[in-house]
PyMOL commands that place a pseudoatom at each C-alpha (Angstrom):
pseudoatom trace, name=CA, resn=MET, resi=1, chain=A, elem=C, hetatm=0, pos=[-13.726, 34.329, 32.478]
pseudoatom trace, name=CA, resn=SER, resi=2, chain=A, elem=C, hetatm=0, pos=[-16.307, 36.767, 32.685]
pseudoatom trace, name=CA, resn=GLU, resi=3, chain=A, elem=C, hetatm=0, pos=[-17.687, 38.696, 29.877]
pseudoatom trace, name=CA, resn=GLU, resi=4, chain=A, elem=C, hetatm=0, pos=[-16.743, 42.115, 31.519]
pseudoatom trace, name=CA, resn=ASN, resi=5, chain=A, elem=C, hetatm=0, pos=[-13.278, 40.571, 31.767]
pseudoatom trace, name=CA, resn=SER, resi=6, chain=A, elem=C, hetatm=0, pos=[-13.115, 39.232, 28.234]
pseudoatom trace, name=CA, resn=HIS, resi=7, chain=A, elem=C, hetatm=0, pos=[-14.343, 42.619, 27.199]
pseudoatom trace, name=CA, resn=VAL, resi=8, chain=A, elem=C, hetatm=0, pos=[-11.532, 44.332, 28.949]
pseudoatom trace, name=CA, resn=LEU, resi=9, chain=A, elem=C, hetatm=0, pos=[-8.792, 41.880, 27.628]
pseudoatom trace, name=CA, resn=GLN, resi=10, chain=A, elem=C, hetatm=0, pos=[-9.972, 42.565, 24.188]
pseudoatom trace, name=CA, resn=GLU, resi=11, chain=A, elem=C, hetatm=0, pos=[-9.858, 46.226, 24.767]
pseudoatom trace, name=CA, resn=LEU, resi=12, chain=A, elem=C, hetatm=0, pos=[-6.421, 45.711, 25.999]
pseudoatom trace, name=CA, resn=ILE, resi=13, chain=A, elem=C, hetatm=0, pos=[-5.244, 43.763, 22.944]
pseudoatom trace, name=CA, resn=MET, resi=14, chain=A, elem=C, hetatm=0, pos=[-6.811, 46.261, 20.747]
pseudoatom trace, name=CA, resn=GLN, resi=15, chain=A, elem=C, hetatm=0, pos=[-5.214, 49.086, 22.383]
pseudoatom trace, name=CA, resn=THR, resi=16, chain=A, elem=C, hetatm=0, pos=[-1.845, 46.995, 22.522]
pseudoatom trace, name=CA, resn=MET, resi=17, chain=A, elem=C, hetatm=0, pos=[-2.201, 46.338, 18.807]
pseudoatom trace, name=CA, resn=ASP, resi=18, chain=A, elem=C, hetatm=0, pos=[-2.713, 50.201, 18.134]
pseudoatom trace, name=CA, resn=ASN, resi=19, chain=A, elem=C, hetatm=0, pos=[0.016, 50.757, 19.900]
pseudoatom trace, name=CA, resn=VAL, resi=20, chain=A, elem=C, hetatm=0, pos=[2.292, 48.216, 18.067]
pseudoatom trace, name=CA, resn=ARG, resi=21, chain=A, elem=C, hetatm=0, pos=[1.038, 49.765, 14.944]
pseudoatom trace, name=CA, resn=GLU, resi=22, chain=A, elem=C, hetatm=0, pos=[1.951, 53.322, 16.154]
pseudoatom trace, name=CA, resn=LEU, resi=23, chain=A, elem=C, hetatm=0, pos=[5.415, 52.067, 17.338]
pseudoatom trace, name=CA, resn=THR, resi=24, chain=A, elem=C, hetatm=0, pos=[5.871, 50.458, 13.830]
pseudoatom trace, name=CA, resn=LYS, resi=25, chain=A, elem=C, hetatm=0, pos=[4.958, 53.660, 11.920]
pseudoatom trace, name=CA, resn=GLN, resi=26, chain=A, elem=C, hetatm=0, pos=[7.203, 55.649, 14.315]
pseudoatom trace, name=CA, resn=PHE, resi=27, chain=A, elem=C, hetatm=0, pos=[10.003, 53.074, 13.963]
pseudoatom trace, name=CA, resn=SER, resi=28, chain=A, elem=C, hetatm=0, pos=[9.787, 53.262, 10.347]
pseudoatom trace, name=CA, resn=GLU, resi=29, chain=A, elem=C, hetatm=0, pos=[10.040, 56.954, 10.381]
pseudoatom trace, name=CA, resn=VAL, resi=30, chain=A, elem=C, hetatm=0, pos=[12.983, 56.945, 12.805]
pseudoatom trace, name=CA, resn=LYS, resi=31, chain=A, elem=C, hetatm=0, pos=[14.537, 54.419, 10.174]
pseudoatom trace, name=CA, resn=THR, resi=32, chain=A, elem=C, hetatm=0, pos=[13.774, 56.513, 7.436]
pseudoatom trace, name=CA, resn=LEU, resi=33, chain=A, elem=C, hetatm=0, pos=[15.380, 59.849, 9.316]
pseudoatom trace, name=CA, resn=LEU, resi=34, chain=A, elem=C, hetatm=0, pos=[18.342, 57.715, 10.113]
pseudoatom trace, name=CA, resn=SER, resi=35, chain=A, elem=C, hetatm=0, pos=[18.922, 56.339, 6.730]
pseudoatom trace, name=CA, resn=SER, resi=36, chain=A, elem=C, hetatm=0, pos=[18.488, 59.974, 5.469]
pseudoatom trace, name=CA, resn=SER, resi=37, chain=A, elem=C, hetatm=0, pos=[20.704, 61.446, 8.060]
pseudoatom trace, name=CA, resn=MET, resi=38, chain=A, elem=C, hetatm=0, pos=[23.517, 58.498, 7.387]
pseudoatom trace, name=CA, resn=GLN, resi=39, chain=A, elem=C, hetatm=0, pos=[23.161, 59.486, 3.540]
pseudoatom trace, name=CA, resn=ASN, resi=40, chain=A, elem=C, hetatm=0, pos=[23.602, 63.280, 4.157]
pseudoatom trace, name=CA, resn=ASN, resi=41, chain=A, elem=C, hetatm=0, pos=[26.679, 62.259, 6.585]
pseudoatom trace, name=CA, resn=ASN, resi=42, chain=A, elem=C, hetatm=0, pos=[28.104, 60.180, 4.027]
pseudoatom trace, name=CA, resn=ASP, resi=43, chain=A, elem=C, hetatm=0, pos=[27.659, 63.131, 1.084]
pseudoatom trace, name=CA, resn=ILE, resi=44, chain=A, elem=C, hetatm=0, pos=[29.026, 65.524, 3.504]
pseudoatom trace, name=CA, resn=ASN, resi=45, chain=A, elem=C, hetatm=0, pos=[32.030, 63.238, 4.249]
pseudoatom trace, name=CA, resn=LYS, resi=46, chain=A, elem=C, hetatm=0, pos=[32.566, 63.099, 0.449]
pseudoatom trace, name=CA, resn=LEU, resi=47, chain=A, elem=C, hetatm=0, pos=[32.494, 66.846, 0.215]
pseudoatom trace, name=CA, resn=LEU, resi=48, chain=A, elem=C, hetatm=0, pos=[34.681, 67.365, 2.801]
pseudoatom trace, name=CA, resn=VAL, resi=49, chain=A, elem=C, hetatm=0, pos=[37.478, 64.728, 1.475]
pseudoatom trace, name=CA, resn=GLU, resi=50, chain=A, elem=C, hetatm=0, pos=[36.984, 66.467, -2.127]
pseudoatom trace, name=CA, resn=ARG, resi=51, chain=A, elem=C, hetatm=0, pos=[37.351, 69.835, -0.497]
pseudoatom trace, name=CA, resn=ALA, resi=52, chain=A, elem=C, hetatm=0, pos=[40.393, 68.575, 1.662]
pseudoatom trace, name=CA, resn=ASP, resi=53, chain=A, elem=C, hetatm=0, pos=[42.146, 67.041, -1.460]
pseudoatom trace, name=CA, resn=ARG, resi=54, chain=A, elem=C, hetatm=0, pos=[41.368, 70.267, -3.234]
pseudoatom trace, name=CA, resn=HIS, resi=55, chain=A, elem=C, hetatm=0, pos=[43.157, 72.352, -0.357]
pseudoatom trace, name=CA, resn=ARG, resi=56, chain=A, elem=C, hetatm=0, pos=[46.131, 69.534, -0.402]
pseudoatom trace, name=CA, resn=GLU, resi=57, chain=A, elem=C, hetatm=0, pos=[46.517, 70.587, -4.016]
pseudoatom trace, name=CA, resn=GLU, resi=58, chain=A, elem=C, hetatm=0, pos=[46.356, 74.215, -3.483]
pseudoatom trace, name=CA, resn=ILE, resi=59, chain=A, elem=C, hetatm=0, pos=[49.063, 73.972, -0.706]
pseudoatom trace, name=CA, resn=ASN, resi=60, chain=A, elem=C, hetatm=0, pos=[51.307, 71.860, -2.767]
pseudoatom trace, name=CA, resn=LYS, resi=61, chain=A, elem=C, hetatm=0, pos=[50.796, 74.215, -5.651]
pseudoatom trace, name=CA, resn=LEU, resi=62, chain=A, elem=C, hetatm=0, pos=[51.640, 77.286, -3.255]
pseudoatom trace, name=CA, resn=LYS, resi=63, chain=A, elem=C, hetatm=0, pos=[54.540, 75.350, -1.880]
pseudoatom trace, name=CA, resn=ASP, resi=64, chain=A, elem=C, hetatm=0, pos=[55.987, 75.028, -5.543]
pseudoatom trace, name=CA, resn=ASP, resi=65, chain=A, elem=C, hetatm=0, pos=[55.356, 78.305, -6.360]
pseudoatom trace, name=CA, resn=VAL, resi=66, chain=A, elem=C, hetatm=0, pos=[57.099, 79.537, -3.189]
pseudoatom trace, name=CA, resn=ARG, resi=67, chain=A, elem=C, hetatm=0, pos=[60.036, 77.371, -4.193]
pseudoatom trace, name=CA, resn=ASN, resi=68, chain=A, elem=C, hetatm=0, pos=[59.972, 78.708, -7.520]
pseudoatom trace, name=CA, resn=LEU, resi=69, chain=A, elem=C, hetatm=0, pos=[60.003, 82.386, -6.186]
pseudoatom trace, name=CA, resn=MET, resi=70, chain=A, elem=C, hetatm=0, pos=[62.909, 81.584, -3.673]
pseudoatom trace, name=CA, resn=HIS, resi=71, chain=A, elem=C, hetatm=0, pos=[64.831, 80.226, -6.773]
pseudoatom trace, name=CA, resn=SER, resi=72, chain=A, elem=C, hetatm=0, pos=[64.026, 83.338, -8.785]
pseudoatom trace, name=CA, resn=GLN, resi=73, chain=A, elem=C, hetatm=0, pos=[64.848, 85.222, -5.882]
pseudoatom trace, name=CA, resn=ILE, resi=74, chain=A, elem=C, hetatm=0, pos=[68.357, 83.706, -5.565]
pseudoatom trace, name=CA, resn=ASP, resi=75, chain=A, elem=C, hetatm=0, pos=[68.834, 84.123, -9.438]
pseudoatom trace, name=CA, resn=LEU, resi=76, chain=A, elem=C, hetatm=0, pos=[68.095, 87.650, -9.228]
pseudoatom trace, name=CA, resn=GLU, resi=77, chain=A, elem=C, hetatm=0, pos=[70.747, 88.052, -6.349]
pseudoatom trace, name=CA, resn=GLU, resi=78, chain=A, elem=C, hetatm=0, pos=[73.376, 86.169, -8.408]
pseudoatom trace, name=CA, resn=TYR, resi=79, chain=A, elem=C, hetatm=0, pos=[72.223, 88.329, -11.260]
pseudoatom trace, name=CA, resn=ASP, resi=80, chain=A, elem=C, hetatm=0, pos=[72.776, 91.364, -9.434]
pseudoatom trace, name=CA, resn=THR, resi=81, chain=A, elem=C, hetatm=0, pos=[75.954, 89.990, -7.785]
pseudoatom trace, name=CA, resn=LEU, resi=82, chain=A, elem=C, hetatm=0, pos=[77.464, 89.372, -11.257]
pseudoatom trace, name=CA, resn=LYS, resi=83, chain=A, elem=C, hetatm=0, pos=[76.265, 92.794, -12.469]
pseudoatom trace, name=CA, resn=ASP, resi=84, chain=A, elem=C, hetatm=0, pos=[78.144, 94.335, -9.793]
pseudoatom trace, name=CA, resn=ASP, resi=85, chain=A, elem=C, hetatm=0, pos=[81.082, 92.158, -10.430]
pseudoatom trace, name=CA, resn=VAL, resi=86, chain=A, elem=C, hetatm=0, pos=[81.098, 92.960, -14.436]
pseudoatom trace, name=CA, resn=ALA, resi=87, chain=A, elem=C, hetatm=0, pos=[80.947, 96.600, -13.406]
pseudoatom trace, name=CA, resn=ASP, resi=88, chain=A, elem=C, hetatm=0, pos=[83.710, 96.294, -10.947]
pseudoatom trace, name=CA, resn=LEU, resi=89, chain=A, elem=C, hetatm=0, pos=[85.703, 94.275, -13.596]
pseudoatom trace, name=CA, resn=GLN, resi=90, chain=A, elem=C, hetatm=0, pos=[85.082, 97.187, -16.299]
pseudoatom trace, name=CA, resn=GLU, resi=91, chain=A, elem=C, hetatm=0, pos=[86.156, 99.898, -13.871]
pseudoatom trace, name=CA, resn=SER, resi=92, chain=A, elem=C, hetatm=0, pos=[89.218, 97.774, -12.947]
pseudoatom trace, name=CA, resn=ARG, resi=93, chain=A, elem=C, hetatm=0, pos=[89.992, 97.275, -16.868]
pseudoatom trace, name=CA, resn=SER, resi=94, chain=A, elem=C, hetatm=0, pos=[89.537, 101.040, -17.247]
pseudoatom trace, name=CA, resn=ALA, resi=95, chain=A, elem=C, hetatm=0, pos=[92.075, 101.735, -14.520]
pseudoatom trace, name=CA, resn=THR, resi=96, chain=A, elem=C, hetatm=0, pos=[94.442, 98.950, -15.804]
pseudoatom trace, name=CA, resn=ILE, resi=97, chain=A, elem=C, hetatm=0, pos=[94.262, 100.423, -19.322]
pseudoatom trace, name=CA, resn=LYS, resi=98, chain=A, elem=C, hetatm=0, pos=[95.054, 103.698, -17.823]
pseudoatom trace, name=CA, resn=VAL, resi=99, chain=A, elem=C, hetatm=0, pos=[97.892, 102.590, -15.601]
pseudoatom trace, name=CA, resn=PHE, resi=100, chain=A, elem=C, hetatm=0, pos=[99.449, 100.647, -18.720]
pseudoatom trace, name=CA, resn=THR, resi=101, chain=A, elem=C, hetatm=0, pos=[98.882, 103.890, -21.055]
pseudoatom trace, name=CA, resn=ILE, resi=102, chain=A, elem=C, hetatm=0, pos=[100.961, 105.934, -18.384]
pseudoatom trace, name=CA, resn=ILE, resi=103, chain=A, elem=C, hetatm=0, pos=[103.735, 103.055, -18.045]
pseudoatom trace, name=CA, resn=GLY, resi=104, chain=A, elem=C, hetatm=0, pos=[103.867, 103.103, -21.815]
pseudoatom trace, name=CA, resn=GLY, resi=105, chain=A, elem=C, hetatm=0, pos=[104.237, 106.708, -22.189]
pseudoatom trace, name=CA, resn=LEU, resi=106, chain=A, elem=C, hetatm=0, pos=[106.996, 106.697, -19.195]
pseudoatom trace, name=CA, resn=ILE, resi=107, chain=A, elem=C, hetatm=0, pos=[108.733, 103.771, -21.121]
pseudoatom trace, name=CA, resn=GLY, resi=108, chain=A, elem=C, hetatm=0, pos=[108.230, 105.756, -24.295]
pseudoatom trace, name=CA, resn=THR, resi=109, chain=A, elem=C, hetatm=0, pos=[109.576, 108.920, -23.028]
pseudoatom trace, name=CA, resn=ILE, resi=110, chain=A, elem=C, hetatm=0, pos=[112.738, 106.889, -21.262]
pseudoatom trace, name=CA, resn=LEU, resi=111, chain=A, elem=C, hetatm=0, pos=[113.304, 104.877, -24.420]
pseudoatom trace, name=CA, resn=THR, resi=112, chain=A, elem=C, hetatm=0, pos=[113.371, 108.239, -26.500]
pseudoatom trace, name=CA, resn=SER, resi=113, chain=A, elem=C, hetatm=0, pos=[115.581, 109.992, -24.055]
pseudoatom trace, name=CA, resn=ALA, resi=114, chain=A, elem=C, hetatm=0, pos=[117.770, 106.917, -23.838]
pseudoatom trace, name=CA, resn=ALA, resi=115, chain=A, elem=C, hetatm=0, pos=[117.984, 106.790, -27.819]
pseudoatom trace, name=CA, resn=ALA, resi=116, chain=A, elem=C, hetatm=0, pos=[118.556, 110.403, -27.883]
pseudoatom trace, name=CA, resn=ILE, resi=117, chain=A, elem=C, hetatm=0, pos=[121.325, 110.215, -25.391]
pseudoatom trace, name=CA, resn=PHE, resi=118, chain=A, elem=C, hetatm=0, pos=[122.860, 106.898, -27.081]
pseudoatom trace, name=CA, resn=ILE, resi=119, chain=A, elem=C, hetatm=0, pos=[122.915, 108.765, -30.478]
pseudoatom trace, name=CA, resn=ASP, resi=120, chain=A, elem=C, hetatm=0, pos=[124.147, 112.019, -28.991]
pseudoatom trace, name=CA, resn=LYS, resi=121, chain=A, elem=C, hetatm=0, pos=[127.229, 110.250, -27.229]
pseudoatom trace, name=CA, resn=PHE, resi=122, chain=A, elem=C, hetatm=0, pos=[127.892, 107.356, -29.444]
pseudoatom trace, name=CA, resn=ILE, resi=123, chain=A, elem=C, hetatm=0, pos=[126.588, 108.054, -33.038]
pseudoatom trace, name=CA, resn=LEU, resi=124, chain=A, elem=C, hetatm=0, pos=[126.978, 111.894, -33.417]
pseudoatom trace, name=CA, resn=LYS, resi=125, chain=A, elem=C, hetatm=0, pos=[130.252, 111.783, -32.014]
for i in range(1, 125): cmd.bond("trace and resi %d" % i, "trace and resi %d" % (i + 1))
show_as sticks, trace
zoom trace
């Protein structure tokens, strides 16, 4: 080989080695960036999982609150119904007392009249 060829070959080898060093450096940077990106993705995934868990808990709590409100609403409706029933029963009781008072008065009047007639016909004669 000629000296010039040897020199060109040596230059090519040096350039290749420089290129390999540069590629190694770039590869190292890419590897570092990739590692950092993966760690960042893991952190984001962890935060997303935590947030999803928190949302699930909040949704379950809201479901429980809605269920409790529905039961409370049913209890309030039952209370209103019972309150109306009590008012109706009180009115019915008042009406019944009035009817029995009138009937009692009529029976008293009839018995008093019957007693007066009995006394007049059988005792005073």
